[in-house]
ROMAR-944635 format. One line per field, with one value per residue: residue number from 1; residue in one letter; x negated, y negated, z of N, C-alpha, C in turn. Coordinates in pm, 1 decimal. Layout:
BEGIN
k	(NUM|...)
r	(A|...)
n.east	(X|...)
n.north	(Y|...)
n.up	(Z|...)
ca.east	(X|...)
ca.north	(Y|...)
ca.up	(Z|...)
c.east	(X|...)
c.north	(Y|...)
c.up	(Z|...)
This chain:
BEGIN
k	(1|2|3|4|5|6|7|8|9|10|11|12|13|14|15|16|17|18|19|20|21|22|23|24|25|26|27|28|29|30|31|32|33|34|35|36|37|38|39|40|41|42|43|44|45|46|47|48|49|50|51|52|53|54|55|56|57|58|59|60|61|62|63|64|65|66|67|68|69|70|71|72|73|74|75|76|77|78)
r	(M|P|V|A|S|S|G|G|F|T|Q|L|R|Y|L|V|S|P|R|F|F|A|E|G|R|Y|E|G|T|D|S|P|T|G|G|F|V|R|D|G|V|L|L|L|G|Y|G|P|A|H|N|S|R|R|T|L|E|D|V|I|Q|H|S|P|Q|T|T|N|T|M|N|L|Q|F|T|V|A|Y)
n.east	(-7931.2|-8169.9|-8204.5|-8311.5|-8357.0|-8302.6|-8478.4|-8378.1|-8164.4|-7888.7|-7756.9|-7525.6|-7501.6|-7285.4|-7259.6|-7056.1|-7006.6|-7233.0|-7251.2|-7102.9|-7105.4|-7043.7|-7076.7|-7208.5|-7305.7|-7477.0|-7584.3|-7828.5|-7884.3|-8057.5|-7957.9|-8064.4|-7865.6|-7636.3|-7737.3|-7817.7|-7622.0|-7474.0|-7349.5|-7102.6|-7142.0|-6965.5|-6941.5|-6872.0|-6999.5|-7031.6|-7220.0|-7243.8|-7402.3|-7784.1|-7947.9|-7793.7|-7542.1|-7238.4|-7124.8|-6910.9|-6795.8|-6737.8|-6822.8|-6806.1|-6822.5|-6947.5|-6908.9|-6846.9|-6585.5|-6436.9|-6502.0|-6405.1|-6565.0|-6529.3|-6736.6|-6826.8|-7016.2|-7260.6|-7520.7|-7816.1|-8079.1|-8450.2)
n.north	(-14767.2|-14830.1|-14697.8|-14686.4|-14447.8|-14459.0|-14267.0|-14055.9|-13808.0|-13637.5|-13314.7|-13033.1|-12715.1|-12444.3|-12118.9|-11912.3|-11744.0|-11508.7|-11664.7|-11853.3|-12200.2|-12450.1|-12815.9|-13057.8|-13443.6|-13688.6|-14024.9|-14285.7|-14552.3|-14823.8|-15074.2|-15310.7|-15471.5|-15446.1|-15404.8|-15206.1|-14934.3|-14691.4|-14356.1|-14045.7|-13735.4|-13463.9|-13160.2|-12898.1|-12587.9|-12378.0|-12064.4|-11929.4|-11748.7|-11679.1|-11910.4|-12161.4|-12371.7|-12482.8|-12770.1|-12959.8|-13291.3|-13537.6|-13815.1|-14075.0|-14369.1|-14628.0|-14946.3|-15311.5|-15208.6|-14909.7|-14650.9|-14407.9|-14177.4|-13920.7|-13665.4|-13404.0|-13110.6|-12986.4|-12717.2|-12617.9|-12453.6|-12352.1)
n.up	(-13422.7|-13148.4|-12866.5|-12495.7|-12247.0|-11881.0|-11810.6|-11597.2|-11563.0|-11443.3|-11513.4|-11560.2|-11635.4|-11761.5|-11841.4|-11986.1|-12147.3|-12334.4|-12557.5|-12531.8|-12383.0|-12099.9|-12053.4|-11866.0|-11828.9|-11692.4|-11730.9|-11773.4|-11994.8|-12189.5|-12393.7|-12645.6|-12747.1|-12561.2|-12285.6|-11971.0|-11956.3|-11794.4|-11888.8|-11895.2|-12043.0|-12135.5|-12259.3|-12491.6|-12581.7|-12869.2|-12995.3|-13291.0|-13443.9|-13373.5|-13389.3|-13449.4|-13342.8|-13245.9|-13135.6|-12921.9|-12804.4|-12542.8|-12498.1|-12200.7|-12166.2|-11950.6|-11937.4|-11931.9|-12002.0|-11991.3|-12266.6|-12454.7|-12699.0|-12931.0|-13013.5|-13307.4|-13401.4|-13623.4|-13549.3|-13698.9|-13707.3|-13746.7)
ca.east	(-7959.2|-8233.8|-8156.8|-8443.8|-8314.1|-8335.8|-8587.4|-8361.2|-8033.8|-7852.1|-7704.7|-7511.6|-7453.2|-7177.7|-7233.7|-6916.3|-7076.3|-7375.0|-7270.0|-6977.1|-7155.2|-6990.6|-7214.8|-7184.3|-7451.1|-7446.3|-7727.0|-7807.1|-7914.2|-8053.6|-7984.5|-8123.6|-7750.2|-7540.3|-7804.4|-7796.1|-7517.8|-7401.9|-7245.4|-7099.0|-7066.7|-6853.1|-6945.9|-6827.0|-7038.3|-7030.8|-7324.2|-7198.8|-7568.3|-7940.1|-8025.3|-7685.6|-7425.9|-7085.7|-7068.8|-6787.8|-6846.7|-6652.8|-6900.3|-6730.4|-6928.8|-6893.5|-6996.1|-6724.1|-6432.6|-6436.2|-6469.5|-6459.3|-6605.3|-6549.3|-6799.8|-6808.8|-7176.5|-7303.2|-7644.3|-7891.1|-8231.0|-8544.0)
ca.north	(-14877.5|-14735.1|-14731.4|-14597.8|-14397.3|-14521.5|-14232.0|-13959.2|-13781.0|-13546.6|-13211.8|-12914.9|-12611.4|-12316.8|-12064.0|-11867.5|-11571.6|-11562.3|-11798.7|-12008.0|-12289.4|-12594.8|-12900.0|-13218.1|-13486.2|-13819.7|-14110.9|-14459.8|-14605.8|-14959.1|-15081.7|-15417.4|-15549.6|-15388.8|-15421.4|-15139.8|-14865.9|-14569.1|-14310.5|-13901.3|-13641.4|-13344.0|-13105.6|-12761.2|-12534.4|-12198.3|-12040.3|-11821.8|-11698.7|-11720.0|-12062.2|-12248.4|-12376.3|-12585.0|-12823.3|-13079.6|-13361.9|-13662.7|-13946.9|-14158.5|-14501.4|-14783.3|-15088.7|-15334.8|-15134.0|-14766.2|-14610.0|-14232.6|-14151.7|-13788.6|-13595.1|-13264.7|-13143.1|-12848.9|-12765.6|-12521.7|-12513.1|-12267.4)
ca.up	(-13316.1|-13048.1|-12696.3|-12435.3|-12119.6|-11761.7|-11724.7|-11636.2|-11575.5|-11408.2|-11626.0|-11505.4|-11760.0|-11705.1|-11897.1|-11991.5|-12184.2|-12373.7|-12668.6|-12501.3|-12268.1|-12119.0|-11996.9|-11802.9|-11783.1|-11623.8|-11710.9|-11781.2|-12140.3|-12203.6|-12560.7|-12676.1|-12721.9|-12467.6|-12154.5|-11934.2|-11954.3|-11759.6|-11918.0|-11899.6|-12140.9|-12106.5|-12390.1|-12539.6|-12734.9|-12909.4|-13081.8|-13362.0|-13449.8|-13287.2|-13423.4|-13439.4|-13240.2|-13270.9|-13039.7|-12929.4|-12695.2|-12535.3|-12456.6|-12174.3|-12149.9|-11865.7|-12021.5|-11905.7|-11982.2|-12037.2|-12387.1|-12514.1|-12815.6|-12968.3|-13115.9|-13332.0|-13457.5|-13624.9|-13545.1|-13724.8|-13675.8|-13794.0)
c.east	(-8008.8|-8185.3|-8287.9|-8343.0|-8384.0|-8440.5|-8531.2|-8243.3|-7989.1|-7724.3|-7650.2|-7467.7|-7374.1|-7200.4|-7126.1|-6914.5|-7213.5|-7386.3|-7187.6|-7080.3|-7043.9|-7101.6|-7135.4|-7289.7|-7372.6|-7629.0|-7697.5|-7924.8|-7934.7|-8044.6|-8008.1|-8004.1|-7648.6|-7598.5|-7782.2|-7662.2|-7532.7|-7313.0|-7268.0|-7074.6|-7029.3|-6885.8|-6940.1|-6894.2|-7038.9|-7158.6|-7294.5|-7295.2|-7699.1|-7957.9|-7928.4|-7597.1|-7320.8|-7098.3|-6963.8|-6774.2|-6806.8|-6807.3|-6855.2|-6826.5|-6864.9|-6946.8|-6841.7|-6572.5|-6499.3|-6390.2|-6461.6|-6510.1|-6648.3|-6642.1|-6826.6|-6956.3|-7187.3|-7436.7|-7710.7|-8015.1|-8308.8|-8669.5)
c.north	(-14779.3|-14775.8|-14620.2|-14577.5|-14478.1|-14423.3|-14099.0|-13934.6|-13660.4|-13441.7|-13107.1|-12850.6|-12515.8|-12270.2|-11951.0|-11736.5|-11623.3|-11635.8|-11870.7|-12081.9|-12403.6|-12680.1|-13043.1|-13270.8|-13608.5|-13882.8|-14218.6|-14466.7|-14801.8|-14998.8|-15262.6|-15541.4|-15544.2|-15400.2|-15265.6|-15052.7|-14745.0|-14486.5|-14134.8|-13824.5|-13519.2|-13302.1|-12954.7|-12719.1|-12427.9|-12186.7|-11890.7|-11743.3|-11770.4|-11851.2|-12137.1|-12267.0|-12501.0|-12678.3|-12964.1|-13147.4|-13489.6|-13755.9|-14066.2|-14258.7|-14585.2|-14858.5|-15184.7|-15299.9|-15002.9|-14709.3|-14442.4|-14248.8|-13966.3|-13735.8|-13447.1|-13272.0|-12977.5|-12854.4|-12610.5|-12536.2|-12342.6|-12263.4)
c.up	(-13181.4|-12931.5|-12624.4|-12303.4|-12017.5|-11715.1|-11651.1|-11617.6|-11536.2|-11522.0|-11533.6|-11645.5|-11697.2|-11843.4|-11880.9|-12040.4|-12282.2|-12449.2|-12622.7|-12388.1|-12248.8|-12062.9|-11952.5|-11741.8|-11795.4|-11675.7|-11776.6|-11921.0|-12157.3|-12370.2|-12546.2|-12700.8|-12616.9|-12334.0|-12125.9|-11889.3|-11879.1|-11803.6|-11876.1|-12019.9|-12080.1|-12289.2|-12402.0|-12608.2|-12734.8|-13008.2|-13151.7|-13406.9|-13347.4|-13307.1|-13488.9|-13380.1|-13283.2|-13133.9|-13025.7|-12787.4|-12688.9|-12450.7|-12338.7|-12108.0|-12062.7|-11898.7|-11993.7|-11859.5|-12054.8|-12140.8|-12352.1|-12647.9|-12827.6|-13066.5|-13132.1|-13406.3|-13489.6|-13654.1|-13620.0|-13785.7|-13715.1|-13767.3)
């Protein structure tokens, strides 16, 4: 389901080492079914190679009640 951003977000990234990082983001999204929602994302990432990374994130969504969604992702880019 597509969602539209509110046009901006606030993000903070902390580099623990050249390969390991932590990130926090706060943004607003608007979906056709759920209306406007604010959410926060806490993320830990690790880059085992120059063109790949693993990320673990927790999406904290505030829509009538607070929900958490955990995501694990492995990304490879060329």
